[in-house]
N, C-alpha and C positions, 0 to 999 in steps of 0.2 A: 556564471563565473564562480569559482571557489576561492576563498581567501581565509587564511588563518586569522583568528582573533584572540585577544587576551581574555581568558575566562574571567579574570577578576574585574574586567571592565564590561562584562555582559550581565544579563539578568539571570544567568545560570551559574554564577560564581559559587554559591553555597552548594548547589547540587554537584558541581564539578568536584569540589573539595570532598564531599561525602561519598560520592558514588563512582568516581573515575577509577579508583583502585579496587573496587568491589569485585570479588570473584564471580558474582552473579548479579549484575546490575539491571537485568531485564525484568520488566513487569508485563503481565498479561491480563487484559480485561476481556470479558466475554459479554456480548449483548445480542439479543435476538431482534432482528430487523424485520419490518414489514416490507416485502419486496413485490407486493402485488402490482404496483405501478410499473416497476421495471420489467416484470414478466410480460405485462400487456404491451409495453412499448417494444420489447424484443420481438414478440410474435407479430405485431403489426408492421414493424419496419424491416424485419429480417436481420436486424443487427444482433450480434451474439450477446447473450446475457452476460457472459464473463467480461466482454469488452465494456459493456454499459456499467457494470460494477466497478471496473478499474477507472473509468472516467469519473464516476461519482466519488471514488476514493481520492483521486487527484483534486477534484473540485472542492471537496470538504477539507482536505489537508491545506490547501492554499489559503484558507481563512484562519488558520492557526499559525502565528508567526514562528512558534517554536519548531515547526517542521523544517524551517530553513537553516537551522543550526544543528550540527552533528559532531559528536566526538569520534575522532579517528586517530588511532595510534597514539593515544595519550594527549592529543591536542584537540582544540575546538575550532571548527570551521563553519563559516557562513556561506550560504549559497543564494543565488538569485533566481534559480530555475528548479522546477521539480520534474521528475520522471517517475513512471510507474513500471516496476519490473514484473514480468510474468514468466512462468515456467512453461516451456514448450516441449511437447513430445516430438522427437525427431523421426525422420524416415527410417532410421536404423534401429528404432526402438528405445533409444535412450532419452534423456532430457537435457535441455539447454536453458540458459538464462537469457532473457531478452528485455532490454530497457526500451520503454516507449516514452518519448518526450511528451509531457502533458501540455495540452492546449485547451483553452476555454471553449474553443470551437469543437463541438462534438463530432461533426463531419470530418474535420481534419484529423482529430484523434483516431477516429475509426479507420481512416485511410492509412495512417501511420501504423496502427495496430495490425491491420491485415497484411500490409507489406512486410513489416519487420518480423512478425511471427512466422509468416510463410517462408521468409528467407532463412530464419533460424532453423525451421523444420527441414528445409531442403538441404541446407549446407551443414547441418549438424554442428553448428558453431555458435557459441555464446557471444553476445554483444553487450558492451558496457559504456555508459556515458560518465566520464570522470568529473565533468564540471556541473553535473546535476545532483541534487539531493534525491536519492532513490528511495521510493517507497516500495518495499517488496510485497508481492501478493502470492498466494498459493491457493488454487481452486481445485479441490478434489470432488468434482461434480458428480461422480458415480456413486458416492456414498453419503448417506445422511450422518452428520456428525453433530455432537453437542458442543465440542470444544476441541481446539488444536493448540498444543503448546510446542512451539518450535525449539529446535536445538539452539544452544547459545555458543557462538564462537566469536573470539575477539577479532576475527577477520571481517565480520559483518555486524555492525552495530545499528544498522538502519532499522526503521520501523517496519513492521510486517503485518499485513492484514490477510487473514486466512479464513476460508469457508469451505463447506461441503455442498451437498445437494439441497436445493430448497424444498420446502415442505408445503404441499398444496392442501389447504384446508377448505372447509365449506364456504367461508366468507373472506378469507385472506390467505396469502402465501407468505410464509415466514422463512427466515434464514439466520441461523446462529452464526455469528462472526466473532473470531478471536483477533484481538489487536495487541501485538507485542511491541514494546518500545523500550529504549534505553533511558534510565532514570536521569541521566545527565541531560539528555535532550529535552525532556518534558516531565511534568508531574501528572498525577492522576487526574487533576482538574482539567488540564489541557487535553488529555486523552479522552476524558468524558465529553468535552466540548466537540472534539473531532467526531466522535461517534454520533452525537446529536446532529452535527452538521451533515454527516453521511446519511442519516435517515431523512433529513430535510431535502437533500439533493435527490435522493431516490424518489421522494414524493413529488418533487417539482420538475422532474426531467420531462422534456418536451419530445 
């Protein structure tokens, strides 16, 4: 469910006052993650690496309460559910946006991911969940990248996690990740905690 809240009665009151009217309120943090465990699980289980990353993103975000609040059209909203958005290449050669409802159950998330992304690719149609707080992702897995800074548009204030191709070393596999967020939604400390949670979830995935 999505409901409007009074910014002055939330813990984001000062951030709302300072950053809501800013022409560039987005902040980007970059961190290199150790994804050795994720690659191993992907190869052993046959599950897609990108799907596993998206599940870890949702799992890590759920532990930071600021993810459930989002500025939209000059107002502040609170949500009780999260979803992870992925970009899908369509059968016609274009791209579409596809929201995947987050579930703590990895198997359920995997089923939803496969069904919804296949549908988006086949039908060349985007899908959106209005009542979910959406965490955007963009995986450019063909190219090794050090950092991605996304475009800013006031049509989309949601947090965004972006990455390229992982790098296989002698002892571990690493992946630089860019995390972009709206400063009204959270501060750098919250974002840092999310990235630490993300590494923990990658390390502990079963």
